[in-house]
Wavefront OBJ file of the C-alpha trace (Angstrom):
o trace
v 9.889 -2.552 23.079
v 10.872 1.116 23.126
v 8.414 3.957 22.652
v 8.640 5.374 19.133
v 7.879 8.899 18.005
v 5.784 9.544 14.897
v 8.990 10.143 12.904
v 10.193 6.634 13.733
v 7.084 4.786 12.534
v 6.135 3.447 9.111
v 2.697 1.989 8.395
v 2.415 -0.232 5.322
v -0.421 -2.303 3.884
v 0.391 -5.440 1.887
v -2.047 -5.653 -1.026
v -2.221 -7.658 -4.228
v -4.191 -10.313 -6.072
v -4.888 -13.676 -4.408
v -1.868 -15.960 -4.447
v 0.687 -13.193 -4.972
v 2.532 -14.100 -1.750
v 1.614 -11.282 0.657
v 1.419 -13.499 3.747
v 4.729 -15.184 2.938
v 6.363 -11.779 2.415
v 4.966 -10.547 5.756
v 6.462 -13.644 7.385
v 9.861 -12.826 5.891
v 9.612 -9.218 7.139
v 8.839 -10.415 10.664
v 11.814 -12.771 10.447
v 14.177 -10.002 9.281
v 13.036 -7.846 12.204
v 13.717 -10.697 14.658
v 10.082 -10.894 15.743
v 10.294 -14.611 14.982
v 13.321 -16.874 14.708
v 11.733 -19.332 12.283
v 9.561 -18.590 9.273
v 6.261 -20.380 8.863
v 4.503 -21.271 5.621
v 0.942 -21.021 4.356
v 1.041 -24.694 3.362
v 1.856 -25.813 6.909
v -0.637 -23.448 8.618
v 1.936 -21.783 10.871
v 2.262 -18.205 9.607
v 1.725 -15.195 11.834
v -0.984 -13.735 9.587
v -3.191 -16.643 8.542
v -3.982 -17.980 11.979
v -7.690 -18.873 11.967
v -9.229 -22.253 11.187
v -10.968 -21.028 8.055
v -7.720 -19.538 6.725
v -5.954 -22.813 7.436
v -8.679 -24.721 5.620
v -8.665 -22.609 2.470
v -4.941 -21.707 2.536
v -5.683 -18.022 1.927
v -6.111 -14.806 3.889
v -9.688 -14.034 4.929
v -9.048 -11.253 7.450
v -6.653 -8.320 7.611
v -3.952 -9.041 10.180
v -1.775 -6.424 11.880
v 1.861 -7.244 12.634
v 4.857 -5.153 13.520
v 8.596 -5.489 13.417
v 11.552 -3.348 14.495
v 14.092 -2.653 11.800
v 16.896 -0.073 11.486
v 15.801 1.359 14.856
v 12.365 2.062 13.424
v 8.987 0.477 13.982
v 7.346 -0.984 10.895
v 3.618 -1.684 11.256
v 2.446 -4.215 8.659
v -1.149 -5.028 7.728
v -1.474 -8.203 5.672
v -4.723 -7.885 3.698
v -6.790 -10.527 1.894
v -6.367 -10.475 -1.864
v -9.842 -11.641 -2.834
v -12.440 -8.975 -3.598
v -14.923 -11.038 -1.565
v -13.292 -9.586 1.542
v -12.750 -6.039 0.284
v -14.443 -4.478 3.325
v -11.620 -5.717 5.536
v -9.048 -4.572 2.987
v -10.546 -1.109 2.497
v -10.763 -0.255 6.202
v -7.198 -1.503 6.747
v -5.928 0.372 3.682
v -7.371 3.554 5.168
v -4.990 3.452 8.142
v -1.842 2.606 6.152
v 0.498 5.313 4.891
v 1.705 3.432 1.826
v 0.511 0.382 -0.071
v 3.010 -2.354 -0.954
v 1.421 -3.976 -4.015
v 2.674 -7.532 -4.462
v 2.641 -9.099 -7.942
v 2.961 -12.768 -8.832
v 5.840 -12.900 -11.334
v 3.990 -15.647 -13.211
v 0.783 -13.643 -13.695
v 1.726 -9.963 -13.820
v -1.072 -7.404 -13.448
v -4.273 -9.226 -12.494
v -7.908 -8.317 -11.880
v -7.172 -8.098 -8.156
v -4.340 -5.685 -8.911
v -6.748 -3.407 -10.792
v -9.328 -3.464 -7.995
v -6.809 -2.642 -5.287
v -5.135 0.027 -7.426
v -8.577 1.629 -7.625
v -8.800 1.649 -3.827
v -5.378 3.292 -3.639
v -6.595 6.073 -5.962
v -9.729 6.630 -3.908
v -7.674 6.936 -0.719
v -4.705 8.744 -2.366
v -2.261 6.139 -1.060
v 1.271 5.887 -2.550
v 2.290 2.519 -3.983
v 5.488 0.476 -3.950
v 5.535 -2.484 -6.348
v 7.027 -5.849 -5.402
v 7.438 -8.538 -8.070
v 7.357 -11.671 -5.955
v 7.780 -15.402 -6.604
v 10.681 -14.873 -8.995
v 11.806 -18.354 -8.002
v 8.788 -19.907 -9.747
v 9.336 -22.010 -12.838
v 7.248 -19.716 -15.069
v 8.431 -16.418 -13.546
v 8.545 -13.636 -16.123
v 9.962 -10.376 -14.785
v 9.907 -8.514 -18.107
v 6.354 -9.602 -18.876
v 5.189 -8.551 -15.418
v 6.791 -5.116 -15.773
v 5.178 -4.615 -19.181
v 1.750 -5.575 -17.818
v 2.183 -3.070 -14.980
v 3.186 -0.328 -17.411
v 0.173 -1.061 -19.584
v -2.398 -1.098 -16.779
v -1.135 1.103 -13.931
v -2.018 4.787 -13.721
v 1.020 5.290 -11.503
v 4.219 5.172 -13.558
v 6.432 2.221 -12.574
v 10.218 2.564 -12.379
v 12.598 -0.378 -12.003
v 14.818 -0.259 -8.917
v 15.878 -3.915 -9.124
v 15.884 -6.642 -11.762
v 16.664 -10.377 -11.394
v 19.842 -11.957 -12.722
v 18.628 -15.565 -12.724
v 14.844 -15.710 -12.413
v 13.323 -19.154 -12.174
v 13.837 -22.070 -9.758
v 17.479 -21.038 -9.144
v 16.692 -17.386 -8.378
v 19.083 -16.049 -5.755
v 20.473 -12.762 -7.120
v 19.329 -9.387 -8.405
v 20.910 -6.095 -9.414
v 19.882 -2.945 -7.561
v 20.206 0.039 -9.929
v 19.825 2.535 -7.094
v 22.785 1.113 -5.164
v 24.457 -0.099 -8.400
v 25.318 -3.386 -6.721
v 24.563 -7.052 -7.237
v 23.043 -8.839 -4.252
v 23.498 -12.601 -4.088
v 21.873 -14.719 -1.378
v 23.753 -17.636 0.111
v 20.797 -19.431 1.713
v 17.051 -19.165 2.275
v 17.412 -17.145 5.494
v 18.220 -13.780 3.934
v 22.018 -14.055 4.192
v 23.346 -11.895 1.367
v 26.573 -10.680 -0.116
v 27.040 -7.361 -1.920
v 29.083 -7.616 -5.111
v 30.098 -5.464 -8.048
v 27.890 -5.640 -11.122
v 29.288 -8.153 -13.680
v 30.572 -6.713 -16.946
v 27.877 -8.471 -18.984
v 25.139 -6.737 -16.949
v 26.738 -3.294 -16.707
v 25.129 -1.857 -19.854
v 21.589 -2.775 -18.801
v 22.174 -1.658 -15.209
v 23.576 1.703 -16.356
v 20.586 2.300 -18.637
v 18.085 1.498 -15.877
v 20.049 3.692 -13.452
v 19.776 6.561 -15.931
v 16.003 6.065 -16.155
v 15.797 6.028 -12.352
v 17.850 9.248 -12.107
v 15.664 10.988 -14.673
v 12.505 9.858 -12.910
v 13.818 11.221 -9.605
v 14.867 14.530 -11.180
v 11.441 15.054 -12.757
v 9.849 15.352 -9.328
v 11.853 18.355 -8.115
v 13.112 21.466 -9.918
v 16.257 21.708 -7.787
v 17.124 18.100 -8.593
v 16.437 18.726 -12.265
v 18.871 21.674 -12.306
v 21.439 19.560 -10.472
v 20.974 16.768 -13.000
v 21.476 19.141 -15.945
v 24.569 20.569 -14.271
v 26.302 17.296 -13.296
v 24.658 14.785 -15.601
v 23.787 12.462 -12.718
v 22.521 12.404 -9.133
v 23.847 10.876 -5.932
v 22.022 8.040 -4.197
v 20.679 10.458 -1.588
v 19.412 12.776 -4.343
v 17.689 9.859 -6.057
v 16.027 8.885 -2.781
v 14.852 12.479 -2.280
v 13.332 12.586 -5.756
v 11.669 9.199 -5.338
v 10.294 10.255 -1.960
v 8.596 13.259 -3.589
v 7.272 11.263 -6.531
v 6.073 8.447 -4.282
v 4.183 10.837 -1.994
v 2.510 12.461 -5.025
v 1.552 9.055 -6.463
v 3.506 9.851 -9.619
v 5.913 6.929 -9.401
v 5.798 3.297 -8.243
v 9.271 1.813 -7.553
v 9.542 -1.877 -8.466
v 11.476 -4.421 -6.380
v 12.396 -8.096 -6.747
v 11.653 -10.684 -4.063
v 11.072 -14.286 -3.253
v 9.200 -14.234 0.031
v 9.463 -18.009 0.374
v 13.287 -17.900 0.155
v 13.647 -14.519 1.900
v 15.388 -13.030 -1.123
v 15.216 -9.239 -1.330
v 13.088 -8.735 1.782
v 15.700 -6.809 3.754
v 16.494 -4.490 0.845
v 12.765 -3.762 0.410
v 12.447 -2.926 4.109
v 15.466 -0.617 3.905
v 13.803 1.300 1.077
v 10.521 1.566 3.000
v 12.313 2.944 6.062
v 14.411 5.431 4.044
v 11.947 6.599 1.399
v 8.309 5.699 2.117
v 6.194 8.458 3.752
v 5.491 8.154 7.467
v 2.485 9.369 9.492
v 3.574 13.024 9.352
v 4.068 13.029 5.554
v 1.286 10.673 4.486
v -2.077 11.835 3.053
v -4.208 13.316 5.835
v -7.384 11.771 7.134
v -10.564 13.510 6.024
v -13.756 13.991 8.014
v -17.118 13.316 6.376
v -17.347 17.080 5.838
v -14.128 16.941 3.814
v -12.013 18.687 6.482
v -8.478 17.453 7.067
v -7.539 16.083 10.481
v -4.010 17.358 10.994
v -1.427 15.071 12.593
v -0.635 17.051 15.732
v 0.544 15.387 18.937
v -0.472 18.401 21.053
v -4.159 18.221 20.076
v -6.875 16.010 21.644
v -6.597 12.364 20.692
v -8.332 11.005 17.604
v -8.170 7.271 16.838
v -9.721 5.277 14.023
v -10.838 1.724 14.823
v -10.397 -0.316 11.666
v -10.961 -3.826 12.984
v -12.754 -5.530 15.877
v -12.828 -9.151 16.908
v -13.639 -11.393 19.848
v -10.707 -13.065 21.588
v -11.269 -16.048 23.919
v -10.824 -15.214 27.628
v -10.343 -11.520 26.767
v -13.474 -10.240 25.073
v -13.756 -7.706 22.318
v -10.480 -6.414 20.904
v -10.387 -3.302 18.746
v -7.497 -2.475 16.428
v -6.948 1.229 15.965
v -4.750 3.868 14.374
v -3.964 7.055 16.305
v -4.659 9.905 13.903
v -3.979 12.820 16.243
v -2.644 13.324 19.760
v -1.710 10.505 22.146
v -3.764 7.657 23.524
v -3.301 6.414 27.090
v -4.999 3.808 29.238
v -8.015 5.066 31.142
v -8.721 7.791 28.600
v -12.369 8.480 27.748
v -13.114 8.859 24.063
v -16.235 9.913 22.238
v -17.607 7.432 19.726
v -18.626 9.806 16.951
v -20.794 7.164 15.302
v -22.995 6.569 18.364
v -22.364 9.737 20.394
v -21.430 7.654 23.456
v -18.301 7.995 25.571
v -16.135 4.915 25.886
v -13.242 4.269 28.233
v -10.098 2.480 27.049
v -9.099 -0.027 29.693
v -5.940 -1.498 28.152
v -3.646 -0.839 25.204
v -1.254 -3.284 23.574
v 1.189 -3.475 20.721
v 0.802 -6.983 19.411
v 2.143 -9.581 17.089
v 0.848 -13.102 16.534
v 2.736 -16.241 17.434
v 1.140 -19.691 17.138
v -2.253 -18.078 16.517
v -2.237 -16.299 19.892
v -1.996 -12.564 20.457
v 0.990 -11.706 22.620
v 2.757 -8.493 23.462
v 6.574 -8.447 23.245
v 8.351 -9.487 26.452
v 4.952 -9.973 28.125
v 4.700 -6.228 28.785
v 1.796 -4.124 27.564
v 2.521 -0.632 26.363
v 0.236 1.945 27.966
v 0.711 4.696 25.409
v 0.127 4.854 21.684
v 1.880 7.625 19.768
v 0.579 9.644 16.849
v 0.583 7.532 13.710
v 1.040 4.264 15.573
v -1.188 1.229 15.411
v -2.153 -1.164 18.175
v -5.036 -2.879 19.863
v -7.177 -1.941 22.819
v -9.738 -3.392 25.192
v -12.567 -0.959 25.797
v -15.245 -1.029 28.485
v -17.952 -0.560 25.868
v -18.785 -2.239 22.614
v -16.581 -1.016 19.756
v -17.024 -1.259 16.008
v -15.145 0.212 13.056
v -15.480 3.935 13.609
v -13.548 7.000 14.777
v -13.021 7.830 18.434
v -12.153 11.310 19.631
v -11.103 12.854 22.918
v -13.074 16.122 22.728
v -14.699 17.447 19.559
v -16.690 14.957 17.434
v -15.271 14.725 13.946
v -16.671 11.957 11.777
v -14.268 10.051 9.587
v -15.717 8.478 6.482
v -15.353 4.704 6.262
v -15.888 2.054 3.631
v -19.084 2.323 1.601
v -19.875 -0.964 -0.081
v -23.225 -2.263 -1.284
v -24.143 -5.797 -2.292
v -27.219 -5.574 -4.497
v -29.580 -8.554 -4.518
v -32.471 -8.554 -6.986
v -35.962 -9.498 -5.789
v -38.306 -10.348 -8.682
v -42.057 -10.969 -8.907
v -43.144 -14.588 -9.275
v -45.994 -13.595 -11.600
v -44.994 -13.862 -15.242
v -45.557 -11.091 -17.776
v -45.024 -8.143 -15.436
v -41.472 -7.218 -16.436
v -42.600 -4.086 -18.236
v -44.267 -2.428 -15.262
v -42.789 -0.602 -12.304
v -43.501 -1.863 -8.794
v -47.125 -1.210 -7.793
v -48.207 -0.170 -4.251
v -49.080 -3.747 -3.248
v -45.712 -4.994 -4.489
v -44.020 -2.073 -2.747
v -45.599 -3.142 0.547
v -44.338 -6.644 0.015
v -40.843 -5.314 -0.709
v -41.030 -3.200 2.423
v -41.691 -6.340 4.477
v -38.717 -7.945 2.779
v -36.582 -4.950 3.679
v -37.657 -5.131 7.331
v -36.865 -8.851 7.391
v -33.426 -8.323 5.802
v -32.754 -5.522 8.272
v -33.550 -7.895 11.128
v -31.202 -10.524 9.654
v -28.484 -7.910 9.204
v -28.877 -6.790 12.832
v -28.351 -10.357 14.030
v -25.369 -10.908 11.731
v -23.676 -7.615 12.604
v -24.235 -8.117 16.333
v -22.918 -11.665 16.341
v -20.053 -11.368 13.878
v -19.242 -7.670 14.377
v -19.275 -6.949 10.646
v -18.976 -3.174 10.917
v -20.200 -0.734 8.256
v -18.905 -2.728 5.281
v -22.234 -4.604 5.249
v -25.317 -2.520 4.476
v -28.839 -3.415 3.351
v -30.856 -1.091 1.170
v -33.951 -1.675 -0.989
v -34.084 0.426 -4.152
v -36.977 0.800 -6.663
v -36.591 -1.310 -9.786
v -38.633 -2.768 -12.647
v -40.159 -6.233 -12.343
l 1 2 3 4 5 6 7 8 9 10 11 12 13 14 15 16 17 18 19 20 21 22 23 24 25 26 27 28 29 30 31 32 33 34 35 36 37 38 39 40 41 42 43 44 45 46 47 48 49 50 51 52 53 54 55 56 57 58 59 60 61 62 63 64 65 66 67 68 69 70 71 72 73 74 75 76 77 78 79 80 81 82 83 84 85 86 87 88 89 90 91 92 93 94 95 96 97 98 99 100 101 102 103 104 105 106 107 108 109 110 111 112 113 114 115 116 117 118 119 120 121 122 123 124 125 126 127 128 129 130 131 132 133 134 135 136 137 138 139 140 141 142 143 144 145 146 147 148 149 150 151 152 153 154 155 156 157 158 159 160 161 162 163 164 165 166 167 168 169 170 171 172 173 174 175 176 177 178 179 180 181 182 183 184 185 186 187 188 189 190 191 192 193 194 195 196 197 198 199 200 201 202 203 204 205 206 207 208 209 210 211 212 213 214 215 216 217 218 219 220 221 222 223 224 225 226 227 228 229 230 231 232 233 234 235 236 237 238 239 240 241 242 243 244 245 246 247 248 249 250 251 252 253 254 255 256 257 258 259 260 261 262 263 264 265 266 267 268 269 270 271 272 273 274 275 276 277 278 279 280 281 282 283 284 285 286 287 288 289 290 291 292 293 294 295 296 297 298 299 300 301 302 303 304 305 306 307 308 309 310 311 312 313 314 315 316 317 318 319 320 321 322 323 324 325 326 327 328 329 330 331 332 333 334 335 336 337 338 339 340 341 342 343 344 345 346 347 348 349 350 351 352 353 354 355 356 357 358 359 360 361 362 363 364 365 366 367 368 369 370 371 372 373 374 375 376 377 378 379 380 381 382 383 384 385 386 387 388 389 390 391 392 393 394 395 396 397 398 399 400 401 402 403 404 405 406 407 408 409 410 411 412 413 414 415 416 417 418 419 420 421 422 423 424 425 426 427 428 429 430 431 432 433 434 435 436 437 438 439 440 441 442 443 444 445 446 447 448 449 450 451 452 453 454 455 456 457 458 459
């Protein structure tokens, strides 16, 4: 694999409600980028993302998984996140290192509770969103209903870029109103043909193209003047306007896919490469003091570790995003959470095949570029936290609390606040829970998404 500059890298996070098809879509993306030559399926337990025993048992994503593919001479880093809110700590820390969120919707369900929760995370982190209406090959697929539910619930204005011609079990074609072409797929391996829009669909396609042009023009005064002057915009002008609106979180382009049949995946990836913000244009990382960490390759290295896990025969593996500078093997970094220096012994770019982590061509890549993602083996224990080459600069991470009520066994005391004796008892409980948490976090490497805190309350 070649070394990519920051301008040649895109970092996306696949988010969405449980069962929306994120893992299947990630599999199709890997297939289109030639990372794999055969697509797996969640049902047969052979996808790149869901590769642990517990994920195989429950047929759902439990952990965030990082993949990458090479497409259009660019590197596309993909993080497939769990959809359930039970595992939001993993999702939140992964979302923090992505430049754009690809929100996947189940065409049968539209906007769901999981969609609302993850849209909230995107607002908190100021992440742009691209919408993907997936599973349009399902029997009860409802594209129009899904779009209406998104319009009703989303704070980011959706705009249709594609709409299906034959949704349902026979779905194999859609009209792209940006390209003003009909794409029909010949098989379930992404083989497509580009055709002219049929006469019976031209009126609807023209109307949606006009809405797309107006949406693009609204994001830039120069484009607005050009639109008033010529009455339309070129495809490049539309892309420029969408790029501005996407970066400002003012617009969410909507695409059509069937991840299972690999319909629309390539066109989605083309849009991500051409329009989605990269590391240099994405929202900047903030320190805990609220200061921006500028993306500058000439400055000392800053990396954010967003996931750690134990690999058999290897040890602890830490997945990181380079925020600033360049990371090389043998470099000493300061753990700003502990104040200790840690040496990076090896760096890899990885993808998963048959549930094993491998690097392409069996060659590890000893340098990570600004904005890139990868994994490293450090000579000290790592957790989810920032690492810096020189000056400590804390980066805020996920803050999640699970509140568990502890009540008095004595009846009739619900109207009184905790008394000193009860407070002592609660303090012992807190110490015990802290001990349990220490064991859990040490053994399972939970990171800061699990915290224990005892607050005063009425009993």
